[in-house]
DODOMAR-492620 format. One record per residue: x, y negated, z of N, C-alpha, C in turn; residue in one letter. Coordinates in steps of 0.1 Angstrom, whole numbers, plus 5000, padded with zeros to 4 digits. Layout:
N
XYZXYZXYZa/...
***
This chain:
399
500950105004500449995001501149814997m/500249774988501349634992501349545006k/501849495007501649415023502049235012s/501549185025501149025023502449065029a/502648855030503748825034503548725049s/502848835058502648695068503548605073p/504548645070505548515079505648355070s/505848415059504948255054503548205057a/502748305059501448225057501948175076l/502048275084502448175099502748045098v/504148015092504547925098504147855087a/503047835080502447715072501047715076a/500747705088499547745096500047725113l/499147645113499047615131498347655135a/497847815143496447875145495947835162i/494647845164494647865174493247975173y/493448045189492748075194492648135208i/491848135216491448155227491548375235s/492148395239492148535241493148485259l/492548455264493548455273492648585283a/493548715274492948835277492748905288l/491848965293491849105300490849145306v/488649075293486948975290486249095294s/481349325304481349185305480449215317a/481249105319480949055337481448935332h/480148875341481048705339480448605355v/481948565357482148465366481848345365c/481548185378481748075373482647995380i/483248015368484547925380484647785382v/483547685373482847555377481447545372y/481047505382480847515397480947675405p/481547675415481547795420481247835428q/480847995420479448065419479248135433q/477648105440477348145452478148315455r/478548295471478948455472480648465469g/481348645467482648655464482748575451a/484148565451484748445441486848545437f/486548555428488548615424488048735410s/489248595404490148625393491248725392l/491248805397492048845395492448975380t/491848965374492349045362490849115359g/490849245342489449235336488749335343p/487249305350486349405356486249315366g/486549225373487349185389485549215390d/485249195406484349275413483449165417s/483949035419482648945418482548875407s/482748925393482148905384481449025380c/480649055385479849145387478249155392y/477249105385476249085396475049125379r/474449245388473049315376472149215377r/471549205364470149175361468949195371a/468449245382467449365386465849305383v/465549135380464049145381463949065371t/463548945367463148895358464748855349s/465348915344466948855341467648755344g/466948805357468448775368468048655373g/467248635387467048485392467548485405d/468348455408469548475419469248525431c/468748585431467848685448468648685453a/469448735448470048825457471448785463d/471948695461472648645470472048505480v/472248465489472048385500472348265491a/471748115495471848005488472947985500p/474547915492474847835502475447715498g/475847635505475847515499476347435491p/476547335479477347315470477847285465a/478247345453479947335452479847295439t/479247115431479547035427478046955432a/478746835423477446725422477546675410t/476546655403476246585388474946525387f/475246455377474446365375473246355369k/472346265375470846335370471346275350a/470446375346470746355331472046325320g/472746345327474346305324475546475320g/476346465308476446585300477646585311v/477146725316478946795325479546905317h/480246935324481347065321480847165331l/481047265325480247445328481947525323v/482747515335484247635329483547835336k/483147905328482648005327483848155322l/483848225327484848385330483648495322q/484148495306483848655301484148735308q/484248835324485548885324485749075319n/484849075310485149245295484449165289l/484349265282483849195266482749315260n/481649285260480649395252479949445240h/480749365235480449275220479149445214w/478349375208477649535206477049465189y/477649595176477049485166475749535161g/474749615168473349635159472149545170p/473049435173472349325185473049215190n/474049165184474849055188474349025196v/475049025211474448935223474648765227g/474348705238474848605241475148525256s/475948445258476248385267475048265273i/474648245282473648085284473848055299d/473447945297473247855310472347775313v/471747795321470447725324470847645344a/469647605342469447545355467647545362v/467247615377466247535384466547495389s/465847395390465047335398464247245410v/464347305424463447305429462747445430n/463447545423462547575425462047645411g/461947595402461447635396461547685383q/460947775376461547795363463147755358a/463747865354464947825344464847815333f/465547655333465447605318466947665317t/467047705293467947705290468747595286t/470247555290470847415280471547445280l/472147535271473447585264473647715255a/473747805248474047945243474847955238t/475748055235476648065227476748225225i/476948295214477248405205478148475212d/477848645214479048715219480148675211d/481648815208481848785200482848915200f/483648905188484149085183485749035190k/485649095200487349145211488049205206a/486849355203487649445193488649515207h/487949535220489149545233488149475242d/487649585248486549575256487749505270m/487949555275489049515287489649355279v/489449255280489849135281488648995288g/489848945292489248815296489848655290v/487548615290488348485284487248365289t/488048275285487148095296487048045287n/485648025293485147915284484647735289f/484447675286484147555290483247545282t/481847525286480647455277480147345282v/479647255273479047115278477247115282q/477047115288474847095293475246935296i/473546885293473346795302471746815305k/472346815321471846785339470346765331v/469246835339467946765341468246575348p/467446585346467046415354466446465368a/466246515375465746565380466146535397t/466646435403467346395413466946545427v/467946605429467746695441468846765450t/468246765460469546855464469747065463d/468247075456468447215457467947265442s/469147245436469647275424470247385415a/470047515412471047655406470647715393v/472147675391472747685379473047795374l/473047905363472747985360473948055347r/474648175345475148185339474848355332v/474548385324474048525321474448575311r/475248675310475748735298475248875295y/474248805284473348925277473948985267v/474549155270475349215262474449295252s/473149305254472349445246472849565243n/474049575253474749715247474649765258n/473449925248473049995255473950105259p/474850065262475950165271475850125282l/475949985288475849895295474349895304e/473849935298472349925311471950005324i/472549925333471749955348471649835360d/470549835368469849945366468849945351p/468150055356467350165340466450035335a/465849945346465149855336465849625331n/467349685335468149625329468449645313n/467449665305467949665295468249575282t/468049505291469449355281470349375280a/471049485291472149495297472749365301a/471749305314472549155317473149135324i/474649075332475749045338475448875344f/475148855354475148685354475748645369y/475748545373475948485383475448325391n/475248265399474548165400475648075410c/475848015412475747865417474847745419a/475447695432474147615446474647455436d/473947385430474347225429473547165437i/473946985434473446895438472946835420k/472146715426471846655411471146515414i/472346455415472246295425472146195411t/471546045416471145935405472845805405a/473845895421474445805421475545825415d/475845795405477345825395478545825406a/478945775419480045775424480245915433a/479345985433478746085441479246205429q/479146215421479246275411481046365414v/480846545410482146545414482946575399s/484246555403485646605393485346745388p/485546755382485546875371487046965377f/486847105375488247145379488647265368t/488447325365489247475356489447615366d/489947535381490347665385492147695381g/492847635373493747635369494947525377l/496647595380497147495393497347405379p/497447295388497547135394498147095379p/499747165377500547125370499347195357a/498747295351498447335339496447265336l/496447175343494147125346494946985341a/495947015322495846835319495146795312t/493946855310493146795294492346775293a/491946665290490646585294489546635286t/487846595292487146635286487146685271a/487146605258486746575248487246715236s/488546775250489146875237488647045241s/486946975250486147075251485347145238f/484847045233483447005224484247105217q/482547165211483147275200482847205191s/483447275185483547295166482047315158d/481047205158480647205150480047155133k/481047205131481147205120479247275108r/479447235099478447335093478847475086s/477647555088477647665077476947685066s/476147605069475247595056475947665041s/476947625040477247665025478047795029n/477447915036479147965035477948125026s/478748165025478648295012478248415021r/477248525018477548615024478848775017d/479548675026481448755022481548785036f/481648945037482749035050483549105045s/484449105051485649225047486449295058c/487349435056487449515068488849485065a/489349545080491049515080491449685070s/492349645066493249795064492649925072t/493050045070492550155079493950225088p/494550115089495650125096496850015095l/496949875111497749775110498549805120f/499649685122500449665135500349555131h/500449445143500949325146501549285157a/501849205155502349095168501348945165f/501648895177500648795180501048725194g/501248565194501048505205499748385209e/499248355219498248315220498348195232t/498148055225498647995233497447875246v/497747865258496447775261497447745275s/495847655286496947555289497147625303r/496547805304496947855311498647915305a/499247895294500947935294499948045278g/501248105278501248225266501148355270k/500548345262500448545260501148645250v/501848755249502448845241501948915232e/501749005221500549075219501449145212h/501149295214501149385198499949475200e/499649555185498549605181499249735182i/498949785174498749935165497050005168w/496649975159494949965148494450095143y/494250225143493450305134492650315136d/491550235125490650225123490450395115g/491050505111490750635108490150735120v/491450735128491250795139490550795155q/490050655150490350585159490350545174q/491550545169492650465181493250315177l/493550265190493650115196494550105201v/495950075207496650025215496849865212r/496949805227496949665230498049675239w/499049625236500249535246499449375249d/500249325260499849155260501049165274r/501449075272502548995280502848865280r/502148785298502248715299501348595307g/500648505307500048425315498348485311s/498848635311497448685309496148645319i/495848585336494748575340495448415348v/494248295341494248215350496148135353n/497748205344498548145343499348185355g/499048345357499748465364500848565354t/501848485358502748645345502448765351a/502648895339500748985343502249085325d/501449205327501949295313500849385313a/500049435306498949485304499249555292i/498949675297498649765282497549855281s/496749845270495149935271495850005259t/495250225256494850285250493950325251i/493050335240491650395239491450495227t/491250595224491150685214489350735216n/488850685203487450655208487050795202y/487450925201487050995194487251175208s/487951015223487751145231486451115237d/485551195234484351185245484751255253v/484251255263483951285284482751285283r/482551375296481351365302480651275304k/482251155312481551005316481650935305f/482250935293482050875284483950885276g/483850775268485050785269486650675277v/487350795284488650645290488950565286p/489550455284490350365283491650365288e/492850405292493850355298493650205301f/494150175306494549965309495449995323v/496750005316497850015318498649905320i/499649925330500449795344501649835343h/502549875335503849935332504549845346p/504449735349505449645358505649795372e/503949755373504049875382503449965384q/504150065371503450165375502250235380s/501450175375499950135376499050175369k/497950285365497550335356495450325361c/495050215357493450245358492550335342d/491450325345490950445334489250365339i/488550285327487750265324487150305315y/486150345310485050345306484050265290g/484850305286485350285271483250235267a/483450135258482250105250482350125237d/481350195229481750255214482750165203a/482850235198484050195187483250125175f/484650035178483149935158484349905148y/484349865142485449895132486349685132p/487449685125487649575131487349485112w/485949425115486249355105485649215104t/485449125094485049015092483948975087y/482648875093481348805081480548875097g/479348865090478248875099477448815097g/475948805106475448715108476048645124s/476648615133477548595141478748515138d/479348575125481248575121480748495104q/479948475104479748415092481548315082p/480948345075482148275062481548135061f/482548095057482547995056483447885042v/484947965037485447905027486647975030r/487447985018488448085013489347895012n/490747995017492047885015493247925012i/494147865001494847934998496747895004s/497247945017498047975015499448035015v/500847975007501748015006501348114991a/500648094986499748174973499048254979g/498748284990497848384997496248344994r/495248474994493848375003494248455016t/493348295019492848275034491448325036v/490348385042489248405044489048355056h/488248235059487548135071486648175075v/486048265087484848245096484348155101f/483548095106483248035114481748085126n/481848065137480748065145480147975149n/479147855145478847725148478447725164p/478347835169477547835182478347815194t/479547895190480747855201482147825196s/481947745179483147725175484247755173g/484547965173485448025172485547995160i/486748015153487147995138488348115135t/487648215132489348355124489548355116w/490848305114491448335091492248495094q/491548595083492048645081492848635064a/493948745063494948705053494448825043v/494248785029493248875024494848945018e/495349125017496049205009495049305001v/495949354989495649454981496549584983l/495149644980496249824981496549844969s/497149944969497749994951496749994939e/495649994947494650044934493649924933s/493849824943493649694933492549614950g/492049714960491349684963491149604972a/490549514979491149414991490649395004a/491349395018491549385030491949255033f/491049255046491749165053492349195064c/493549075070493949135086494249025093l/494248985104494248935111495248795113p/494848705114496548555110495648485120l/494248425127494348375135492648375141s/493048295153491448265163491748175167i/490848065169490647925173489147945182e/489147885193488347955203488647785209m/487847625206487547585211487047515227p/485847585229485947615241486647665252l/487647775248488447775254490147725258s/489447635248491147555252492147595246d/492447745236493847815236493547875219s/494547905215495247935201495948015197a/495848145192496648255188496948245173s/497948345165498248375152499148475155e/498948555144499148725143500048795133f/500848835126500848815115501448975114l/500449055112500149185108500249205094a/500849365094501149435082500449585084q/499949605073499349715068500249885072p/500349985074500650125078500350255077v/500750325067500250445070500250535080d/501150525082500750665096501250535111a/501150635122501750595135501650705140f/503050675149503350785158502450825166d/502150945169501151005180501450925193p/502950935197503350895209503150745216k/502750655202502450515208500950485218i/500650645207498750665219499150765230f/500150765233499550845238499650805258t/498950785266499250705280500750785288p/500850685297501950745305501850815315p/502650915316502751055324501951005339s/502650845345501950865353499950835359y/499750815346498450785339497350915348c/496150955355495851085354495051095344k/494751265348493451255336492351225340a/491951165338490251065337489351185337p/488551185352487351255350486351125359s/485051235366484051085363484151045380d/484651065389485951005396486650915398e/487450935390488550835384488550705368t/487450665372487250605360485950535370v/486250385358485750345366485250215358m/483250215359482150195354481450105348r/480549995341479649895343478649985353c/478350115346476850125352476850255362s/475850265372475650315380477450395390g/477950295395479050235404478750165411m/480050175424479950035434480049915429q/480049795425480049695420482049675423h/482749735435484149745434485349845425s/484049915414484549965402483349965390h/484249865381483649785372484349855356h/484049995352484449995343485450145347h/
***
């Protein structure tokens, strides 16, 4: 198979993604959510709350003191973290932000589509802009839901939309002097961006064509994510034929904390509990085993990832896709097989609501050494007792 010349493409493009990887579960960073709050890594137990009533009504955690004060009728920022990604292609989910004032029904203020992370075990931060209701009150609740729609994440049985949520107590004031300053939970040295940097890319997709493309059956990629939390280096081995994926990450994976994580998933290895995803911490010789969601091919296009346009870079065709609800922009470089068939390889992702950017250098390959997808010896053989899952287990065991 002929390969593209991605080095020239990467040199010619400045590209932006947000994968503060290790995203579901959902936490509210600002204003800080009720109850336990800890962002230690993917599947953090404080980000695990399941909707058991009418879509999550915040009744299962006692109200606490307000953690933020917003201006009545004002525009404010909410920071949330998708703590695991459960994208489901047949019925793509969403994340929404809503407010309840004085015990009334929740009003949805913002909604963004879920996105293809291509790995369940990843953490992604979003900073979403909302317009606060005009009612002045000391008793308001802000709710963030991740409506995954993933049938493998239904828990309990009546939570058919597989919703995860959290809530925060807030005040709404008419006095601008009482408004709380926005904080995103990062160390002070990293928290330097202005609010304007969080505005979503509202480019129109009305001229988009119904175009989609798939990756080569196998590819090997290197990448780098740059965000205000620091840098993360990536190495990806993707085998769509055998449904094998390995993703290594090293750097500021979670909120500026240096770490190294490797995930290995063999989606054809179906056990009694499902498919094991090995989450390996090589520097600690530690291995967790999560119950993975279903495999989906590495593709571009669709209703949640509409095609926008083609651009030419260094003589190569680059396809651009954009989701208007989240502003996420994907760039994929076209490569041709020896037979002339066209494929797409990842080149970049820009996530403006996450204030981060990634670029990738990917090459098609013919085969991988099977050892690449073999977990280290300190990973135990998976069983029902060792697997961390989002359904049917204690909140401290999230996948």
